[in-house]
C-alpha positions as CSV (number, residue, x, y, z in Angstrom):
1,M,-8.1,-90.1,40.7
2,K,-6.4,-87.6,42.9
3,P,-6.8,-84.0,41.5
4,W,-3.4,-82.5,40.8
5,I,-3.3,-81.1,37.3
6,G,-5.3,-77.9,37.9
7,R,-3.4,-77.2,41.1
8,A,-0.1,-77.6,39.2
9,V,-1.2,-75.1,36.5
10,I,-2.3,-72.6,39.1
11,I,1.1,-72.9,40.9
12,I,2.9,-72.4,37.6
13,G,0.8,-69.3,37.0
14,I,1.7,-68.0,40.5
15,I,5.4,-68.7,40.0
16,H,5.1,-67.0,36.6
17,N,3.7,-63.8,38.1
18,V,6.2,-63.7,41.0
19,V,9.1,-64.0,38.5
20,G,7.4,-61.4,36.3
21,I,7.0,-58.9,39.2
22,F,10.7,-59.5,40.1
23,L,12.0,-59.2,36.6
24,F,9.8,-56.2,35.6
25,R,9.6,-54.4,38.9
26,K,11.0,-51.1,37.6
27,V,8.8,-51.2,34.5
28,L,5.7,-52.0,36.7
29,Q,6.6,-49.2,39.1
30,A,6.7,-46.8,36.1
31,I,3.3,-48.1,34.8
32,F,1.7,-47.7,38.3
33,S,3.3,-44.3,38.9
34,E,1.7,-43.0,35.7
35,G,-1.6,-44.6,36.5
36,L,-2.8,-47.7,34.8
37,L,-5.1,-46.1,32.2
38,N,-3.3,-46.0,28.9
39,S,0.1,-46.3,30.5
40,I,1.7,-48.8,28.1
41,H,2.1,-46.3,25.2
42,G,3.5,-49.0,22.8
43,E,6.7,-49.3,24.7
44,W,8.1,-52.8,24.2
45,D,9.3,-53.3,27.8
46,R,5.9,-52.2,29.2
47,E,4.1,-54.5,26.7
48,A,6.3,-57.4,27.7
49,A,5.6,-56.8,31.4
50,F,1.9,-56.6,30.8
51,W,1.7,-59.8,28.7
52,F,4.0,-61.6,31.1
53,I,1.7,-60.8,34.1
54,I,-1.5,-61.4,32.1
55,S,-0.2,-64.8,31.0
56,G,0.3,-65.8,34.6
57,F,-3.3,-64.9,35.4
58,M,-4.6,-66.8,32.4
59,M,-2.7,-69.9,33.6
60,M,-4.4,-69.5,37.0
61,I,-7.8,-69.2,35.4
62,V,-7.3,-72.3,33.2
63,G,-5.8,-74.2,36.2
64,G,-8.9,-73.3,38.2
65,L,-11.2,-74.6,35.5
66,I,-9.2,-77.9,35.3
67,Q,-9.2,-78.2,39.1
68,R,-13.0,-77.8,39.2
69,A,-13.4,-80.5,36.4
70,E,-11.1,-82.8,38.3
71,R,-13.0,-82.3,41.6
72,E,-16.3,-83.0,39.9
73,Q,-14.7,-85.9,38.0
74,R,-15.8,-84.4,34.7
75,A,-14.1,-85.0,31.4
76,L,-11.7,-82.5,30.1
77,P,-12.1,-81.7,26.4
78,D,-9.5,-83.2,24.1
79,F,-8.7,-79.9,22.5
80,L,-7.5,-78.5,25.8
81,G,-4.7,-80.9,26.2
82,W,-3.7,-80.9,22.6
83,G,-3.9,-77.1,22.4
84,M,-1.7,-76.8,25.5
85,L,0.8,-79.2,24.0
86,A,1.0,-77.3,20.7
87,M,1.5,-74.1,22.6
88,V,4.2,-75.6,24.8
89,I,6.0,-77.1,21.9
90,V,6.0,-73.8,19.9
91,A,7.0,-71.8,23.0
92,V,9.9,-74.2,23.9
93,C,11.2,-74.1,20.3
94,I,11.1,-70.3,20.3
95,M,12.3,-69.9,23.9
96,P,14.1,-73.0,25.1
97,V,15.5,-71.3,28.1
98,S,12.2,-70.4,29.8
99,G,9.6,-71.8,32.2
100,W,7.5,-73.3,29.4
101,W,9.1,-76.7,30.2
102,L,7.1,-76.7,33.5
103,L,3.8,-77.0,31.7
104,L,4.8,-80.3,30.0
105,I,3.8,-82.5,32.9
106,P,0.4,-80.9,33.6
107,T,-0.2,-80.8,29.8
108,G,0.4,-84.6,29.7
109,G,-1.9,-85.0,32.6
110,V,-4.7,-83.1,30.8
111,I,-4.3,-85.3,27.7
112,W,-4.2,-88.5,29.8
113,R,-7.2,-87.3,31.9
114,S,-9.3,-86.4,28.8
115,R,-8.9,-90.1,27.7
116,K,-9.5,-91.7,31.1
117,V,-12.7,-90.1,32.5
118,F,-16.1,-91.8,31.9
119,R,-17.9,-90.1,29.0
120,P,-21.6,-90.7,28.7
121,S,-22.5,-91.9,25.2
122,S,-25.2,-89.3,24.9
123,F,-22.6,-86.5,24.6
124,Y,-20.5,-88.1,21.9
């Protein structure tokens, strides 16, 4: 099985952050100009920028974990794929015009991979 799922999630996370830096460039400049410590102040645009960027980094971290499991031919837990699917469905319903659609293919890959990898009987 060629590893592709983790790499896809990492790439989506990178795209997410590049788009976020472009969309929130003025807000991010303001945050950095004030210094990062306690610079959000409950302002919705700053909070949105922060969570947008952090979400991209979380996608990269999860993608890295998936990529490692793929390389080592380890099973992915069932809850990962189903949890990702639930998140994607909710997000697409709330924000249909967004990049959440991009995660559908790797999410399907996680679900498929969690079913196809050899699982020693001693673990289950």
